[in-house]
Structures are given as C-alpha cells and as structure tokens.
LOSE-751924 format. One line per field, with one value per residue: residue number from 0; residue in three letters; x, y, z of N, C-alpha, C in turn. Coordinates in nm, 4 decimals. Each point is the difference from the previous one (the first is absolute). Layout:
% LOSE-751924
num	NUM:... $
residu	ALA:... $
n.east	X:... $
n.north	Y:... $
n.up	Z:... $
ca.east	X:... $
ca.north	Y:... $
ca.up	Z:... $
c.east	X:... $
c.north	Y:... $
c.up	Z:... $
END
This chain:
% LOSE-751924
num	0:1:2:3:4:5:6:7:8:9:10:11:12:13:14:15:16:17:18:19:20:21:22:23:24:25:26:27:28:29:30:31:32:33:34:35:36:37:38:39:40:41:42:43:44:45:46:47:48:49:50:51:52:53:54:55:56:57:58:59:60:61:62:63:64:65:66:67:68:69:70:71:72:73:74:75:76:77:78:79:80:81:82:83:84:85:86:87:88:89:90:91:92:93:94:95:96:97 $
residu	UNK:UNK:UNK:UNK:UNK:UNK:UNK:UNK:UNK:UNK:UNK:UNK:UNK:UNK:UNK:UNK:UNK:UNK:UNK:UNK:UNK:UNK:UNK:UNK:UNK:UNK:UNK:UNK:UNK:UNK:UNK:UNK:UNK:UNK:UNK:UNK:UNK:UNK:UNK:UNK:UNK:UNK:UNK:UNK:UNK:UNK:UNK:UNK:UNK:UNK:UNK:UNK:UNK:UNK:UNK:UNK:UNK:UNK:UNK:UNK:UNK:UNK:UNK:UNK:UNK:UNK:UNK:UNK:UNK:UNK:UNK:UNK:UNK:UNK:UNK:UNK:UNK:UNK:UNK:UNK:UNK:UNK:UNK:UNK:UNK:UNK:UNK:UNK:UNK:UNK:UNK:UNK:UNK:UNK:UNK:UNK:UNK:UNK $
n.east	3.5477:-0.0411:0.0667:-0.1212:-0.0021:-0.0096:-0.1038:0.0699:-0.1161:0.0463:-0.1219:0.0039:-0.0788:-0.1028:-0.0562:0.1026:-0.0182:0.1177:-0.0804:-0.0861:0.0216:-0.0736:-0.0721:-0.0786:-0.0047:-0.1100:-0.0777:0.0440:0.0381:-0.1023:0.0946:0.0419:-0.1283:-0.0183:0.1158:-0.0393:-0.1197:0.0541:0.0816:-0.1044:-0.0614:0.1086:0.0020:-0.1281:0.0146:-0.1187:0.0188:-0.0500:0.1177:-0.0488:-0.0370:0.0246:-0.0861:0.0912:-0.0935:0.0334:-0.1014:0.0827:0.0907:-0.1002:0.0233:0.0036:-0.0563:0.0521:-0.0881:0.0516:-0.0433:0.0805:0.0238:-0.1027:0.0772:0.0361:-0.1277:-0.0312:0.0915:-0.0311:-0.1260:0.0219:0.0745:-0.0847:-0.0947:0.0967:-0.0007:0.1100:-0.0884:-0.0501:-0.0920:-0.0224:-0.0620:-0.0158:-0.0560:0.0367:0.0792:0.0035:-0.0751:0.0974:-0.0907:-0.0206 $
n.north	-1.6574:0.1215:-0.0081:-0.0332:0.1242:-0.0496:0.0802:0.0975:0.0387:-0.1119:-0.0347:0.1174:0.0728:0.0121:-0.0416:0.0831:-0.0712:-0.0293:0.0298:-0.0649:-0.0527:-0.0310:-0.1030:0.0986:-0.0700:-0.0599:0.0869:-0.0630:0.0686:0.0080:-0.0262:-0.0920:-0.0333:0.0072:-0.0615:-0.0832:0.0009:-0.0093:-0.0877:-0.0571:0.0160:-0.0465:-0.0888:0.0041:0.0814:-0.0574:-0.1243:0.0493:-0.0261:0.0818:-0.0114:-0.1271:-0.0661:-0.0949:-0.0850:-0.1254:-0.0618:-0.1019:0.0980:0.0180:0.1148:0.0429:0.1069:0.0516:0.0908:0.1214:0.0375:0.0980:-0.0832:0.0061:0.0935:0.0353:-0.0047:0.0525:0.0933:0.0009:-0.0072:0.0926:0.0691:-0.0214:0.0238:0.0863:-0.0161:-0.0589:-0.0978:0.1161:-0.0753:0.0831:0.1159:0.0060:0.1018:0.0034:0.0679:0.0916:0.0808:0.0757:0.0437:0.0941 $
n.up	-3.3082:0.0294:0.1104:0.0429:0.0386:0.1209:0.0020:0.0544:-0.0517:-0.0533:0.0327:-0.0607:0.0750:-0.0816:0.1077:0.0100:0.1086:-0.0543:-0.1027:0.0780:-0.1207:-0.1007:-0.0218:0.0460:0.1101:-0.0414:0.0633:0.1061:0.1045:0.0835:0.0876:-0.0881:-0.0135:0.1306:0.0155:-0.0959:0.0566:0.1195:-0.0563:-0.0604:0.1171:0.0595:-0.0985:0.0306:-0.1056:-0.0085:0.0417:0.1126:0.0508:0.0903:-0.1267:0.0379:0.0742:-0.0021:-0.0362:0.0212:-0.0585:-0.0083:0.0029:0.0837:-0.0626:0.1255:-0.0560:0.1115:0.0370:0.0208:-0.1206:-0.0403:-0.1024:-0.0832:-0.0570:0.1238:0.0299:-0.1167:0.0190:0.1280:-0.0403:-0.0928:0.0851:0.0996:-0.0892:-0.0266:0.1303:-0.0397:-0.0079:-0.0430:0.0607:0.1019:-0.0239:0.1304:-0.0644:0.1273:-0.0839:0.0946:-0.0715:0.0480:0.0819:-0.0916 $
ca.east	-0.1159:0.0400:-0.0639:-0.0894:0.0279:-0.1184:0.0139:0.0393:-0.1163:-0.0766:-0.0326:-0.0449:-0.1209:-0.1310:-0.0010:0.1152:-0.0201:0.1182:-0.0054:-0.1157:-0.1050:-0.0774:-0.1438:-0.0579:-0.0981:-0.1299:-0.0228:-0.0507:-0.0864:-0.0760:0.0916:0.0728:-0.0919:-0.0110:0.1262:0.0089:-0.0929:0.0581:0.1110:-0.0615:-0.0486:0.1185:0.0590:-0.0934:0.0252:-0.1212:-0.0483:0.0869:0.0383:-0.0898:-0.1323:-0.1069:0.0355:-0.0056:-0.0080:-0.0170:-0.0468:0.0020:0.0355:-0.1018:0.0511:-0.0984:0.0500:-0.0874:0.0451:-0.0620:0.0859:-0.0559:-0.0733:-0.0461:0.1078:0.0965:-0.0665:0.0037:0.1408:0.0490:-0.0549:0.0673:0.1385:-0.0031:-0.0457:0.1063:0.1088:0.0030:-0.0392:-0.1295:-0.1092:-0.1163:0.0130:-0.1222:0.0313:-0.0879:0.0441:-0.1016:0.0481:-0.0262:-0.0888:0.0704 $
ca.north	0.0552:0.0652:-0.0504:0.0983:0.0319:0.0324:0.1303:-0.0091:0.0154:-0.1237:-0.0321:0.1201:0.0596:-0.0555:-0.1415:-0.0351:0.0661:0.0737:0.1354:0.0691:-0.0013:-0.1223:0.0083:-0.0149:-0.1067:0.0525:-0.0158:-0.1321:0.0099:0.1250:0.1062:0.0391:0.0804:0.1297:0.0712:0.0368:0.1113:0.1187:0.0451:0.0614:0.1313:0.0833:0.0317:0.0763:0.1429:0.0709:-0.0432:0.0063:-0.1357:-0.0484:0.0402:-0.0755:-0.1293:-0.1090:-0.1339:-0.1013:-0.1313:-0.0890:0.0830:0.1032:0.1167:0.0916:0.1348:0.0621:0.1279:0.1207:0.0730:0.1338:0.0185:-0.1200:-0.0389:-0.0828:-0.1277:-0.0804:-0.0255:-0.1052:-0.1271:-0.0332:-0.0399:-0.1282:-0.1046:-0.0310:-0.0696:-0.1442:-0.0768:0.0493:-0.0606:0.0879:0.1132:0.0492:0.1376:0.0505:0.1344:0.1042:0.1320:0.0991:0.1102:0.1295 $
ca.up	0.0677:0.1238:0.1214:0.0623:0.1397:0.0784:0.0665:0.1406:0.0871:0.0082:0.1388:0.0683:-0.0559:0.0347:0.0350:0.0818:0.1287:0.0404:-0.0539:0.0538:-0.1018:-0.0004:-0.0120:0.1340:0.0157:0.0447:0.1440:0.0362:0.1182:0.0079:0.0436:-0.1209:-0.0800:0.0689:-0.0209:-0.1418:-0.0222:0.0651:-0.0848:-0.1177:0.0428:0.0205:-0.1298:-0.0816:0.0218:0.0400:0.1310:0.1170:0.0408:0.1047:-0.0457:0.0660:0.0575:-0.0974:0.0569:-0.1034:0.0434:-0.1171:-0.1160:-0.0207:0.0703:0.0553:0.0235:0.1008:0.0526:-0.0537:-0.0929:-0.0206:-0.1254:-0.0713:-0.0923:0.0736:0.0276:-0.1221:-0.0351:0.0900:-0.0483:-0.1259:0.0276:0.0709:-0.0915:-0.0948:0.0686:-0.0241:0.1173:0.0481:-0.0759:0.0029:0.0922:0.0624:0.0345:0.1054:0.0346:0.0115:-0.0392:0.1056:-0.0388:0.0111 $
c.east	0.0428:-0.0788:-0.0853:0.0402:-0.1308:0.0201:0.0307:-0.1190:-0.0839:-0.0222:-0.0487:-0.1304:-0.1244:0.0104:0.1146:-0.0087:0.1212:-0.0041:-0.1143:-0.1144:-0.0824:-0.1477:-0.0595:-0.1029:-0.1324:-0.0161:-0.0649:-0.0998:-0.0794:0.0881:0.0850:-0.0856:-0.0132:0.1254:0.0128:-0.0922:0.0556:0.1164:-0.0541:-0.0543:0.1166:0.0583:-0.0913:0.0196:-0.1213:-0.0390:0.0991:0.0265:-0.0994:-0.1453:-0.1120:0.0573:-0.0188:-0.0041:-0.0195:-0.0422:-0.0122:0.0165:-0.1124:0.0419:-0.1158:0.0688:-0.0974:0.0620:-0.0757:0.1026:-0.0644:-0.0842:-0.0428:0.1071:0.1031:-0.0592:0.0107:0.1437:0.0566:-0.0497:0.0699:0.1407:0.0030:-0.0370:0.1089:0.1152:-0.0114:-0.0327:-0.1323:-0.1086:-0.1196:0.0273:-0.1389:0.0325:-0.1041:0.0401:-0.1173:0.0639:-0.0418:-0.0913:0.0746:-0.0458 $
c.north	0.0557:-0.0565:0.1103:0.0218:0.0314:0.1358:-0.0183:0.0093:-0.1267:-0.0330:0.1197:0.0479:-0.0723:-0.1484:-0.0419:0.0772:0.0804:0.1440:0.0807:0.0050:-0.1252:0.0263:-0.0185:-0.1118:0.0594:-0.0202:-0.1345:0.0094:0.1306:0.1146:0.0471:0.0919:0.1400:0.0827:0.0482:0.1176:0.1272:0.0556:0.0686:0.1384:0.0966:0.0464:0.0834:0.1492:0.0780:-0.0293:0.0311:-0.1435:-0.0596:0.0336:-0.0733:-0.1248:-0.1065:-0.1315:-0.0971:-0.1308:-0.0853:0.0792:0.0935:0.1176:0.0906:0.1333:0.0690:0.1307:0.1138:0.0703:0.1352:0.0157:-0.1349:-0.0480:-0.0881:-0.1357:-0.0915:-0.0356:-0.1113:-0.1369:-0.0443:-0.0535:-0.1361:-0.1143:-0.0421:-0.0778:-0.1498:-0.0737:0.0450:-0.0588:0.0933:0.1118:0.0391:0.1396:0.0522:0.1407:0.0964:0.1330:0.0994:0.1091:0.1310:0.0819 $
c.up	0.1355:0.1168:0.0615:0.1444:0.0701:0.0647:0.1478:0.0946:0.0091:0.1469:0.0782:-0.0629:0.0448:0.0278:0.0884:0.1310:0.0440:-0.0481:0.0593:-0.0982:0.0132:-0.0094:0.1383:0.0019:0.0443:0.1505:0.0302:0.1148:-0.0056:0.0477:-0.1176:-0.0872:0.0605:-0.0243:-0.1441:-0.0318:0.0632:-0.0815:-0.1248:0.0329:0.0154:-0.1336:-0.0894:0.0272:0.0512:0.1450:0.1118:0.0480:0.0989:-0.0325:0.0740:0.0662:-0.1070:0.0760:-0.1152:0.0644:-0.1262:-0.1297:-0.0436:0.0873:0.0411:0.0262:0.0934:0.0478:-0.0638:-0.0874:-0.0296:-0.1270:-0.0594:-0.0975:0.0696:0.0335:-0.1212:-0.0394:0.0881:-0.0458:-0.1279:0.0240:0.0676:-0.0951:-0.0977:0.0626:-0.0249:0.1293:0.0598:-0.0898:-0.0122:0.0989:0.0482:0.0530:0.0983:0.0449:0.0007:-0.0415:0.1084:-0.0538:0.0185:0.1187 $
END
C-alpha cells in the first residue's frame, strides 16, 4: 500500500491567519458594526462610499443624511441590512429635491 503524501499547502488557506484567509468574525461592538457597514458601502458598485452618515446603537444601524435619489436611499438600507451583526436598520435618509 502506497503511503499518502500531504499536500504542501497544508496549514494554508481559509482559517489560517498566516495566509490572510479565514472566516471573518461577526462585528462585536457598535464601532465594528459601523465599520462593517462602511466597508459594505465601499464595496457596493452602486453606492458612493460616503453616501450617508452611519451610526449604531446596540447593533441597530441608523442611516442619516441626504441622498440624490430614492433608489440610493433604498439601496443603502438593503446593503446595511445584509451586513453581519446588524440587527435592524433605521433609514432616516432624506431624498434631495430636484
């Protein structure tokens, strides 16, 4: 019976901090939640990074500010709601009048 060889990549990849991979931990503090929502906004191809102010109290996210369209208002809420660690989104964004 032939001896099995372990691949040279054992210990590398998802879960191994040395590779930069791994499963991200959910946000713990409200500041973590704010940062995670801002990153989600940055990564979204539709939203400008600075689309609105983001605040979090006990993992309830508040979106505040003025956006140019109703579509951006709704998109910001959708993106924020999908962030791990967000329990609820209160969308207080105002749509600018033309």
